[in-house]
Every structure is written in structure tokens, then in C-alpha cells.
HTML snippet that shows the backbone in 3Dmol.js (N, CA, C, O; Angstrom):
<script src="https://3Dmol.org/build/3Dmol-min.js"></script>
<div id="view" style="width:600px;height:400px;position:relative"></div>
<script>
const pdb = `
ATOM      1  N   UNK A   1       0.592  -1.352   0.111  1.00  0.00           N
ATOM      2  CA  UNK A   1      -0.190   0.179  -0.194  1.00  0.00           C
ATOM      3  C   UNK A   1       0.910   1.461   0.047  1.00  0.00           C
ATOM      4  O   UNK A   1       0.615   2.651   0.164  1.00  0.00           O
ATOM      5  N   UNK A   2       1.760   1.079   0.072  1.00  0.00           N
ATOM      6  CA  UNK A   2       2.592   1.981   0.085  1.00  0.00           C
ATOM      7  C   UNK A   2       3.601   2.734   0.772  1.00  0.00           C
ATOM      8  O   UNK A   2       4.531   1.986   1.074  1.00  0.00           O
ATOM      9  N   UNK A   3       3.758   3.747   1.086  1.00  0.00           N
ATOM     10  CA  UNK A   3       4.763   4.585   2.468  1.00  0.00           C
ATOM     11  C   UNK A   3       4.242   5.515   2.925  1.00  0.00           C
ATOM     12  O   UNK A   3       4.789   6.611   3.047  1.00  0.00           O
ATOM     13  N   UNK A   4       2.662   5.145   3.385  1.00  0.00           N
ATOM     14  CA  UNK A   4       1.980   5.572   3.968  1.00  0.00           C
ATOM     15  C   UNK A   4       0.828   4.958   5.077  1.00  0.00           C
ATOM     16  O   UNK A   4       0.141   3.937   5.062  1.00  0.00           O
ATOM     17  N   UNK A   5       1.000   6.435   6.338  1.00  0.00           N
ATOM     18  CA  UNK A   5      -0.071   5.270   7.113  1.00  0.00           C
ATOM     19  C   UNK A   5      -1.446   6.242   7.461  1.00  0.00           C
ATOM     20  O   UNK A   5      -1.933   7.351   7.239  1.00  0.00           O
ATOM     21  N   UNK A   6      -1.601   5.397   7.931  1.00  0.00           N
ATOM     22  CA  UNK A   6      -3.275   6.436   8.375  1.00  0.00           C
ATOM     23  C   UNK A   6      -3.439   5.817   9.382  1.00  0.00           C
ATOM     24  O   UNK A   6      -3.004   4.688   9.606  1.00  0.00           O
ATOM     25  N   UNK A   7      -4.361   6.778  10.406  1.00  0.00           N
ATOM     26  CA  UNK A   7      -4.758   6.780  11.925  1.00  0.00           C
ATOM     27  C   UNK A   7      -5.558   5.443  12.240  1.00  0.00           C
ATOM     28  O   UNK A   7      -6.256   4.919  11.371  1.00  0.00           O
ATOM     29  N   UNK A   8      -5.416   4.861  13.642  1.00  0.00           N
ATOM     30  CA  UNK A   8      -6.367   4.039  13.819  1.00  0.00           C
ATOM     31  C   UNK A   8      -6.761   4.194  15.203  1.00  0.00           C
ATOM     32  O   UNK A   8      -5.820   4.313  15.987  1.00  0.00           O
ATOM     33  N   UNK A   9      -7.491   4.210  15.507  1.00  0.00           N
ATOM     34  CA  UNK A   9      -8.949   5.013  16.294  1.00  0.00           C
ATOM     35  C   UNK A   9      -9.189   3.810  17.292  1.00  0.00           C
ATOM     36  O   UNK A   9      -8.889   2.638  17.066  1.00  0.00           O
ATOM     37  N   UNK A  10      -9.869   4.380  18.600  1.00  0.00           N
ATOM     38  CA  UNK A  10     -10.396   3.167  19.131  1.00  0.00           C
ATOM     39  C   UNK A  10     -12.271   3.784  19.295  1.00  0.00           C
ATOM     40  O   UNK A  10     -12.966   4.557  18.634  1.00  0.00           O
ATOM     41  N   UNK A  11     -12.483   2.990  20.457  1.00  0.00           N
ATOM     42  CA  UNK A  11     -14.375   3.654  19.996  1.00  0.00           C
ATOM     43  C   UNK A  11     -14.508   4.774  20.514  1.00  0.00           C
ATOM     44  O   UNK A  11     -15.552   5.279  20.101  1.00  0.00           O
ATOM     45  N   UNK A  12     -13.791   5.649  21.458  1.00  0.00           N
ATOM     46  CA  UNK A  12     -14.079   6.643  21.395  1.00  0.00           C
ATOM     47  C   UNK A  12     -12.981   7.567  20.832  1.00  0.00           C
ATOM     48  O   UNK A  12     -12.437   8.206  21.733  1.00  0.00           O
ATOM     49  N   UNK A  13     -12.508   7.816  19.620  1.00  0.00           N
ATOM     50  CA  UNK A  13     -12.151   8.561  18.813  1.00  0.00           C
ATOM     51  C   UNK A  13     -11.094   8.713  18.736  1.00  0.00           C
ATOM     52  O   UNK A  13     -10.714   9.152  17.650  1.00  0.00           O
ATOM     53  N   UNK A  14     -10.093   8.464  19.746  1.00  0.00           N
ATOM     54  CA  UNK A  14      -8.694   8.618  20.034  1.00  0.00           C
ATOM     55  C   UNK A  14      -7.951   7.740  18.980  1.00  0.00           C
ATOM     56  O   UNK A  14      -8.518   6.988  18.188  1.00  0.00           O
ATOM     57  N   UNK A  15      -6.240   7.989  19.101  1.00  0.00           N
ATOM     58  CA  UNK A  15      -5.106   7.830  18.285  1.00  0.00           C
ATOM     59  C   UNK A  15      -4.747   6.602  19.183  1.00  0.00           C
ATOM     60  O   UNK A  15      -4.682   6.752  20.403  1.00  0.00           O
ATOM     61  N   UNK A  16      -4.518   5.405  18.604  1.00  0.00           N
ATOM     62  CA  UNK A  16      -4.044   4.522  19.189  1.00  0.00           C
ATOM     63  C   UNK A  16      -3.127   3.865  18.639  1.00  0.00           C
ATOM     64  O   UNK A  16      -2.489   3.018  19.264  1.00  0.00           O
ATOM     65  N   UNK A  17      -2.824   4.254  16.887  1.00  0.00           N
ATOM     66  CA  UNK A  17      -1.862   3.612  16.006  1.00  0.00           C
ATOM     67  C   UNK A  17      -1.721   4.149  14.999  1.00  0.00           C
ATOM     68  O   UNK A  17      -2.238   5.233  14.725  1.00  0.00           O
ATOM     69  N   UNK A  18      -0.694   3.221  13.949  1.00  0.00           N
ATOM     70  CA  UNK A  18      -0.485   4.124  13.064  1.00  0.00           C
ATOM     71  C   UNK A  18      -0.968   2.684  11.758  1.00  0.00           C
ATOM     72  O   UNK A  18      -0.433   1.577  11.808  1.00  0.00           O
ATOM     73  N   UNK A  19      -1.756   2.963  10.987  1.00  0.00           N
ATOM     74  CA  UNK A  19      -1.913   1.426   9.823  1.00  0.00           C
ATOM     75  C   UNK A  19      -0.878   1.702   9.296  1.00  0.00           C
ATOM     76  O   UNK A  19      -0.544   2.805   8.862  1.00  0.00           O
ATOM     77  N   UNK A  20      -0.146   0.497   9.290  1.00  0.00           N
ATOM     78  CA  UNK A  20       0.960   0.809   7.955  1.00  0.00           C
ATOM     79  C   UNK A  20       1.010  -0.689   7.051  1.00  0.00           C
ATOM     80  O   UNK A  20       2.019  -1.174   6.541  1.00  0.00           O
ATOM     81  N   UNK A  21       0.119  -1.049   7.029  1.00  0.00           N
ATOM     82  CA  UNK A  21       0.361  -2.538   5.993  1.00  0.00           C
ATOM     83  C   UNK A  21      -1.584  -3.266   5.943  1.00  0.00           C
ATOM     84  O   UNK A  21      -2.356  -3.519   6.868  1.00  0.00           O
ATOM     85  N   UNK A  22      -1.686  -3.343   4.967  1.00  0.00           N
ATOM     86  CA  UNK A  22      -3.064  -3.924   4.749  1.00  0.00           C
ATOM     87  C   UNK A  22      -3.055  -4.479   3.295  1.00  0.00           C
ATOM     88  O   UNK A  22      -2.153  -4.132   2.532  1.00  0.00           O
ATOM     89  N   UNK A  23      -4.003  -5.304   2.904  1.00  0.00           N
ATOM     90  CA  UNK A  23      -4.710  -5.808   1.495  1.00  0.00           C
ATOM     91  C   UNK A  23      -5.102  -5.104   0.505  1.00  0.00           C
ATOM     92  O   UNK A  23      -6.325  -4.971   0.477  1.00  0.00           O
ATOM     93  N   UNK A  24      -4.306  -4.392  -0.663  1.00  0.00           N
ATOM     94  CA  UNK A  24      -4.839  -3.791  -1.594  1.00  0.00           C
ATOM     95  C   UNK A  24      -6.140  -4.746  -1.986  1.00  0.00           C
ATOM     96  O   UNK A  24      -7.240  -4.193  -1.968  1.00  0.00           O
ATOM     97  N   UNK A  25      -6.063  -6.282  -2.374  1.00  0.00           N
ATOM     98  CA  UNK A  25      -7.110  -6.154  -2.857  1.00  0.00           C
ATOM     99  C   UNK A  25      -8.378  -6.165  -2.572  1.00  0.00           C
ATOM    100  O   UNK A  25      -9.338  -6.198  -3.341  1.00  0.00           O
ATOM    101  N   UNK A  26      -8.322  -6.118  -0.654  1.00  0.00           N
ATOM    102  CA  UNK A  26      -9.910  -5.337  -0.550  1.00  0.00           C
ATOM    103  C   UNK A  26      -9.710  -4.112   0.189  1.00  0.00           C
ATOM    104  O   UNK A  26      -9.541  -4.006   1.404  1.00  0.00           O
ATOM    105  N   UNK A  27      -9.754  -3.090  -0.789  1.00  0.00           N
ATOM    106  CA  UNK A  27      -9.760  -1.513  -0.722  1.00  0.00           C
ATOM    107  C   UNK A  27     -11.183  -0.954  -0.864  1.00  0.00           C
ATOM    108  O   UNK A  27     -11.647   0.185  -0.811  1.00  0.00           O
ATOM    109  N   UNK A  28     -11.893  -2.607  -1.135  1.00  0.00           N
ATOM    110  CA  UNK A  28     -13.588  -2.181  -1.041  1.00  0.00           C
ATOM    111  C   UNK A  28     -13.678  -1.499   0.412  1.00  0.00           C
ATOM    112  O   UNK A  28     -14.170  -0.435   0.786  1.00  0.00           O
ATOM    113  N   UNK A  29     -12.738  -2.955   1.352  1.00  0.00           N
ATOM    114  CA  UNK A  29     -13.480  -2.729   2.740  1.00  0.00           C
ATOM    115  C   UNK A  29     -13.287  -1.764   3.058  1.00  0.00           C
ATOM    116  O   UNK A  29     -12.941  -1.810   4.239  1.00  0.00           O
ATOM    117  N   UNK A  30     -13.302  -0.065   2.416  1.00  0.00           N
ATOM    118  CA  UNK A  30     -13.099   0.946   2.971  1.00  0.00           C
ATOM    119  C   UNK A  30     -14.816   1.253   3.082  1.00  0.00           C
ATOM    120  O   UNK A  30     -15.250   1.913   4.027  1.00  0.00           O
ATOM    121  N   UNK A  31     -15.697   0.721   2.054  1.00  0.00           N
ATOM    122  CA  UNK A  31     -16.914   1.039   1.644  1.00  0.00           C
ATOM    123  C   UNK A  31     -18.029  -0.120   2.481  1.00  0.00           C
ATOM    124  O   UNK A  31     -19.130   0.253   2.885  1.00  0.00           O
ATOM    125  N   UNK A  32     -17.587  -1.378   2.629  1.00  0.00           N
ATOM    126  CA  UNK A  32     -18.748  -2.560   2.613  1.00  0.00           C
ATOM    127  C   UNK A  32     -17.503  -3.713   3.304  1.00  0.00           C
ATOM    128  O   UNK A  32     -16.346  -3.715   2.883  1.00  0.00           O
ATOM    129  N   UNK A  33     -17.950  -4.574   4.326  1.00  0.00           N
ATOM    130  CA  UNK A  33     -17.661  -4.941   5.232  1.00  0.00           C
ATOM    131  C   UNK A  33     -17.786  -6.038   4.588  1.00  0.00           C
ATOM    132  O   UNK A  33     -18.745  -6.588   4.048  1.00  0.00           O
ATOM    133  N   UNK A  34     -15.930  -6.471   4.796  1.00  0.00           N
ATOM    134  CA  UNK A  34     -15.297  -7.540   4.278  1.00  0.00           C
ATOM    135  C   UNK A  34     -14.747  -8.807   5.171  1.00  0.00           C
ATOM    136  O   UNK A  34     -13.676  -8.989   4.592  1.00  0.00           O
ATOM    137  N   UNK A  35     -14.784  -9.587   5.987  1.00  0.00           N
ATOM    138  CA  UNK A  35     -14.402 -10.422   6.843  1.00  0.00           C
ATOM    139  C   UNK A  35     -13.195 -10.905   6.919  1.00  0.00           C
ATOM    140  O   UNK A  35     -12.603 -11.141   7.972  1.00  0.00           O
ATOM    141  N   UNK A  36     -12.665 -11.119   5.518  1.00  0.00           N
ATOM    142  CA  UNK A  36     -11.104 -11.363   4.650  1.00  0.00           C
ATOM    143  C   UNK A  36     -10.482 -10.163   5.416  1.00  0.00           C
ATOM    144  O   UNK A  36      -9.685 -10.339   6.337  1.00  0.00           O
ATOM    145  N   UNK A  37     -10.926  -8.791   4.945  1.00  0.00           N
ATOM    146  CA  UNK A  37      -9.846  -8.160   5.045  1.00  0.00           C
ATOM    147  C   UNK A  37      -8.987  -7.518   6.748  1.00  0.00           C
ATOM    148  O   UNK A  37      -9.713  -7.370   7.731  1.00  0.00           O
ATOM    149  N   UNK A  38      -7.745  -7.268   6.831  1.00  0.00           N
ATOM    150  CA  UNK A  38      -6.789  -7.273   7.265  1.00  0.00           C
ATOM    151  C   UNK A  38      -5.702  -5.934   7.147  1.00  0.00           C
ATOM    152  O   UNK A  38      -5.236  -5.485   6.099  1.00  0.00           O
ATOM    153  N   UNK A  39      -5.396  -5.344   8.818  1.00  0.00           N
ATOM    154  CA  UNK A  39      -4.739  -4.163   8.347  1.00  0.00           C
ATOM    155  C   UNK A  39      -3.517  -4.357   9.564  1.00  0.00           C
ATOM    156  O   UNK A  39      -3.686  -4.701  10.734  1.00  0.00           O
ATOM    157  N   UNK A  40      -3.053  -4.231   9.310  1.00  0.00           N
ATOM    158  CA  UNK A  40      -1.453  -4.549  10.992  1.00  0.00           C
ATOM    159  C   UNK A  40      -0.781  -2.913  10.668  1.00  0.00           C
ATOM    160  O   UNK A  40      -0.162  -2.370   9.753  1.00  0.00           O
ATOM    161  N   UNK A  41      -1.541  -2.390  12.546  1.00  0.00           N
ATOM    162  CA  UNK A  41      -0.739  -1.528  12.747  1.00  0.00           C
ATOM    163  C   UNK A  41       0.008  -1.300  13.894  1.00  0.00           C
ATOM    164  O   UNK A  41       0.252  -2.406  14.377  1.00  0.00           O
ATOM    165  N   UNK A  42       0.612  -0.204  14.739  1.00  0.00           N
ATOM    166  CA  UNK A  42       1.635  -0.529  15.264  1.00  0.00           C
ATOM    167  C   UNK A  42       1.421   1.089  16.392  1.00  0.00           C
ATOM    168  O   UNK A  42       1.426   2.286  16.107  1.00  0.00           O
ATOM    169  N   UNK A  43       1.267   0.404  17.583  1.00  0.00           N
ATOM    170  CA  UNK A  43       0.486   0.970  19.022  1.00  0.00           C
ATOM    171  C   UNK A  43       1.867   2.436  18.617  1.00  0.00           C
ATOM    172  O   UNK A  43       3.001   2.721  18.231  1.00  0.00           O
ATOM    173  N   UNK A  44       0.591   2.877  19.095  1.00  0.00           N
ATOM    174  CA  UNK A  44       1.024   4.515  18.854  1.00  0.00           C
ATOM    175  C   UNK A  44       2.185   4.692  19.977  1.00  0.00           C
ATOM    176  O   UNK A  44       3.291   5.178  19.741  1.00  0.00           O
ATOM    177  N   UNK A  45       1.705   4.173  21.352  1.00  0.00           N
ATOM    178  CA  UNK A  45       3.213   4.362  22.474  1.00  0.00           C
ATOM    179  C   UNK A  45       4.503   3.622  22.084  1.00  0.00           C
ATOM    180  O   UNK A  45       5.568   4.235  22.148  1.00  0.00           O
ATOM    181  N   UNK A  46       4.477   2.552  21.749  1.00  0.00           N
ATOM    182  CA  UNK A  46       5.743   1.900  20.643  1.00  0.00           C
ATOM    183  C   UNK A  46       6.577   2.869  20.054  1.00  0.00           C
ATOM    184  O   UNK A  46       7.684   3.360  20.279  1.00  0.00           O
ATOM    185  N   UNK A  47       5.194   3.038  18.784  1.00  0.00           N
ATOM    186  CA  UNK A  47       6.001   4.578  17.980  1.00  0.00           C
ATOM    187  C   UNK A  47       6.853   5.572  18.552  1.00  0.00           C
ATOM    188  O   UNK A  47       8.056   5.818  18.464  1.00  0.00           O
ATOM    189  N   UNK A  48       5.903   6.065  19.155  1.00  0.00           N
ATOM    190  CA  UNK A  48       6.895   7.467  21.004  1.00  0.00           C
ATOM    191  C   UNK A  48       8.363   7.110  21.223  1.00  0.00           C
ATOM    192  O   UNK A  48       9.451   7.569  20.876  1.00  0.00           O
ATOM    193  N   UNK A  49       7.712   5.635  22.276  1.00  0.00           N
ATOM    194  CA  UNK A  49       9.025   5.326  22.853  1.00  0.00           C
ATOM    195  C   UNK A  49      10.074   5.157  21.669  1.00  0.00           C
ATOM    196  O   UNK A  49      11.167   5.722  21.642  1.00  0.00           O
ATOM    197  N   UNK A  50       9.641   4.399  20.809  1.00  0.00           N
ATOM    198  CA  UNK A  50      10.788   4.167  19.482  1.00  0.00           C
ATOM    199  C   UNK A  50      11.404   5.286  18.912  1.00  0.00           C
ATOM    200  O   UNK A  50      12.625   5.228  18.762  1.00  0.00           O
ATOM    201  N   UNK A  51      10.678   6.505  18.491  1.00  0.00           N
ATOM    202  CA  UNK A  51      11.086   8.271  18.269  1.00  0.00           C
ATOM    203  C   UNK A  51      11.928   8.542  19.657  1.00  0.00           C
ATOM    204  O   UNK A  51      12.920   9.245  19.467  1.00  0.00           O
ATOM    205  N   UNK A  52      11.739   8.151  20.909  1.00  0.00           N
ATOM    206  CA  UNK A  52      12.653   8.995  21.720  1.00  0.00           C
ATOM    207  C   UNK A  52      14.114   8.092  22.159  1.00  0.00           C
ATOM    208  O   UNK A  52      15.251   8.544  22.295  1.00  0.00           O
ATOM    209  N   UNK A  53      13.569   6.471  22.342  1.00  0.00           N
ATOM    210  CA  UNK A  53      14.973   6.132  22.379  1.00  0.00           C
ATOM    211  C   UNK A  53      15.899   5.019  21.513  1.00  0.00           C
ATOM    212  O   UNK A  53      16.927   4.487  21.930  1.00  0.00           O
ATOM    213  N   UNK A  54      15.260   4.805  20.186  1.00  0.00           N
ATOM    214  CA  UNK A  54      16.727   4.930  19.303  1.00  0.00           C
ATOM    215  C   UNK A  54      16.407   5.711  17.963  1.00  0.00           C
ATOM    216  O   UNK A  54      16.942   5.112  17.031  1.00  0.00           O
ATOM    217  N   UNK A  55      15.747   6.798  17.552  1.00  0.00           N
ATOM    218  CA  UNK A  55      15.931   7.384  16.686  1.00  0.00           C
ATOM    219  C   UNK A  55      16.270   8.980  17.243  1.00  0.00           C
ATOM    220  O   UNK A  55      16.425   9.956  16.510  1.00  0.00           O
ATOM    221  N   UNK A  56      16.332   8.969  18.563  1.00  0.00           N
ATOM    222  CA  UNK A  56      16.918  10.294  19.564  1.00  0.00           C
ATOM    223  C   UNK A  56      16.016  11.207  18.283  1.00  0.00           C
ATOM    224  O   UNK A  56      16.607  11.825  17.398  1.00  0.00           O
ATOM    225  N   UNK A  57      14.746  11.151  18.381  1.00  0.00           N
ATOM    226  CA  UNK A  57      13.954  12.776  17.969  1.00  0.00           C
ATOM    227  C   UNK A  57      13.413  13.273  18.866  1.00  0.00           C
ATOM    228  O   UNK A  57      12.277  13.632  18.556  1.00  0.00           O
ATOM    229  N   UNK A  58      13.768  13.546  20.198  1.00  0.00           N
ATOM    230  CA  UNK A  58      13.360  14.257  21.440  1.00  0.00           C
ATOM    231  C   UNK A  58      12.753  15.545  20.253  1.00  0.00           C
ATOM    232  O   UNK A  58      11.630  15.502  19.751  1.00  0.00           O
ATOM    233  N   UNK A  59      13.483  16.320  20.058  1.00  0.00           N
ATOM    234  CA  UNK A  59      12.610  17.491  18.962  1.00  0.00           C
ATOM    235  C   UNK A  59      11.336  17.326  18.495  1.00  0.00           C
ATOM    236  O   UNK A  59      10.449  18.028  18.980  1.00  0.00           O
ATOM    237  N   UNK A  60      11.076  16.520  17.636  1.00  0.00           N
ATOM    238  CA  UNK A  60      10.144  15.738  17.187  1.00  0.00           C
ATOM    239  C   UNK A  60       8.598  15.803  17.746  1.00  0.00           C
ATOM    240  O   UNK A  60       7.468  16.031  17.316  1.00  0.00           O
ATOM    241  N   UNK A  61       9.527  15.320  19.473  1.00  0.00           N
ATOM    242  CA  UNK A  61       8.074  14.637  20.549  1.00  0.00           C
ATOM    243  C   UNK A  61       8.025  16.253  20.978  1.00  0.00           C
ATOM    244  O   UNK A  61       6.958  16.757  21.328  1.00  0.00           O
ATOM    245  N   UNK A  62       9.153  16.953  20.927  1.00  0.00           N
ATOM    246  CA  UNK A  62       9.261  18.250  22.027  1.00  0.00           C
ATOM    247  C   UNK A  62       7.895  19.523  20.711  1.00  0.00           C
ATOM    248  O   UNK A  62       7.037  20.367  20.969  1.00  0.00           O
ATOM    249  N   UNK A  63       8.420  18.964  19.493  1.00  0.00           N
ATOM    250  CA  UNK A  63       7.319  19.709  18.226  1.00  0.00           C
ATOM    251  C   UNK A  63       5.380  19.190  18.369  1.00  0.00           C
ATOM    252  O   UNK A  63       4.370  19.893  18.353  1.00  0.00           O
ATOM    253  N   UNK A  64       5.588  17.462  18.520  1.00  0.00           N
ATOM    254  CA  UNK A  64       4.001  17.119  18.539  1.00  0.00           C
ATOM    255  C   UNK A  64       3.433  17.638  19.604  1.00  0.00           C
ATOM    256  O   UNK A  64       2.235  17.898  19.481  1.00  0.00           O
ATOM    257  N   UNK A  65       4.149  17.966  21.048  1.00  0.00           N
ATOM    258  CA  UNK A  65       3.611  18.413  22.418  1.00  0.00           C
ATOM    259  C   UNK A  65       2.472  17.378  23.010  1.00  0.00           C
ATOM    260  O   UNK A  65       1.334  17.534  23.451  1.00  0.00           O
ATOM    261  N   UNK A  66       3.554  15.959  22.750  1.00  0.00           N
ATOM    262  CA  UNK A  66       3.099  14.648  23.733  1.00  0.00           C
ATOM    263  C   UNK A  66       3.253  14.673  24.883  1.00  0.00           C
ATOM    264  O   UNK A  66       4.260  15.213  25.342  1.00  0.00           O
ATOM    265  N   UNK A  67       2.536  14.238  25.501  1.00  0.00           N
ATOM    266  CA  UNK A  67       3.091  14.172  26.912  1.00  0.00           C
ATOM    267  C   UNK A  67       2.839  12.447  26.760  1.00  0.00           C
ATOM    268  O   UNK A  67       1.968  12.095  25.964  1.00  0.00           O
ATOM    269  N   UNK A  68       3.725  11.220  27.646  1.00  0.00           N
ATOM    270  CA  UNK A  68       3.186  10.085  26.956  1.00  0.00           C
ATOM    271  C   UNK A  68       3.665   9.567  28.396  1.00  0.00           C
ATOM    272  O   UNK A  68       3.527   8.382  28.704  1.00  0.00           O
TER     273      UNK A  68
END
`;
const viewer = $3Dmol.createViewer("view");
viewer.addModel(pdb, "pdb");
viewer.setStyle({}, {cartoon: {color: "spectrum"}});
viewer.zoomTo();
viewer.render();
</script>
């Protein structure tokens, strides 16, 4: 699906992750329920932790004004 990501939301509409992989064949699942459709997502807490610990991207976290 390319280098794009989409927000993953919980039932309250809160950001909980980023979807980064899915099945191109089931793109219609955006409009119709398809049980075989799948999407792989990364938890936002892990993503932020990775930015801080491995990428040393504290400046990005500061710019985002996030507390976690």
C-alpha cells in the first residue's frame, strides 16, 4: 500500500496507532464489510518510545507537544 500510514482509532475516537500495511485487494473494505480484510497497525505508544529511544528524535516529540 505504499509508504503511507493511516490513523488507528479506538471506540472513543482516540488515536491509538498507525496502520501501515493492509491488503490492496480489499480496498473496497473502506466502503463494505469484508471479513477477510486485514490491516497491520503499530501501537502509538511503541512508535513514540521508538522515536525517543532509538531515533533520538526528542525534538520531534517536543514539536508534537505530546506527553506519554
